[in-house]
N, C-alpha and C positions, 0 to 999 in steps of 0.2 A: 374480039370488035363486036359491042354492042352499039349499033345505030338507034341514038334513041330527034326523037322531032317533038316537037309544043307548037300546035294548034290554039291557035287563040278566036275567043269568040262573043262576039258584048252581046246579053241576052235583056229582051226589049221581053216587054206583057201589055197586051193591053185587054182595059175589062173596061168595065162605064164607067168603073170610079177610079178607074188611074186614069182613062186613058191612052194611050201610046205614049212608054217613058219606056229607058235604056231605064233595067231592074238589074242592074248587075255585068260580069265582066268574068270568062270560063277556060285553065289555061287547060293544056289537054296532053296532056302524057305519055308519050308513050315508045319505049324502048322496044329493038326486034319485032317489028309493027304489031304492036303488043298494049293496049291501052294500060296502064299503069299506076296512073295517076290524075286523080280530077284537082286546081285549087278555082273556088269563085269567092268573087265580091262583093254583093250589092255596092250596085253606086249609093253616098251623098242626098246625090233629090230623090235613087226609091224607096231612100232608106229616112226621110223627113218627111214624105208624100204623106198628107193623111188618112191613104188609102192602098195604102202597104200593108203586105202583107207578105208574112215565107207561102210559096206557095206547095215549099215540099218541109214543116216545118218538125219531125226528123232531122236528116236530112240535112235541109236545109236554115237550118235556123236565122231568123229576120237577125242582123247580131253585125254595127264596125268590123269588127271579125274578117278573115283570111279563112274561106275553109276551105280545107285541105280532104281528101274523101280518096284513100290508094282501093282502083283499081285493082279486080284478075279478069282481068282482057272483057273486061265487059263496061254498058256507061253509065254510068248513075243518073236516073229515069231524072230530066230538070224538060227539059221540051217536049211539045205537044201542048194540050186542049188540058183545065180542068174548071177547077168548083170552090168557088170563095165565099162563105154566105149560099147568097139566093143568086150572085153570079156567077155566070158564063162566061171563060175568060182564053189563051192562046201566052203559052210565050213561041219568041216568034226569034230564031237567033238568026247572030250573022257574021259572019266569021272576018276574019281582018286573018 
């Protein structure tokens, strides 16, 4: 029997153009301690913000749809520092 678990995270972006804002919610699905899927959904507040952008435009385009990524035991990169235009910012996670 497989042991499945879900971890939920609120993801915040902190940029000069956006300020600190809750940008998305991510849910990680693990099976037998291996990450198998990540669901990612931008918040309506972030999507409607004039400074909103997609920190990962290929895998995480700015959309109102839930994005589901299949994982092979590794975590998609959605955390850390990034550059958008001339600004540097960070993704901050809060575990729920």
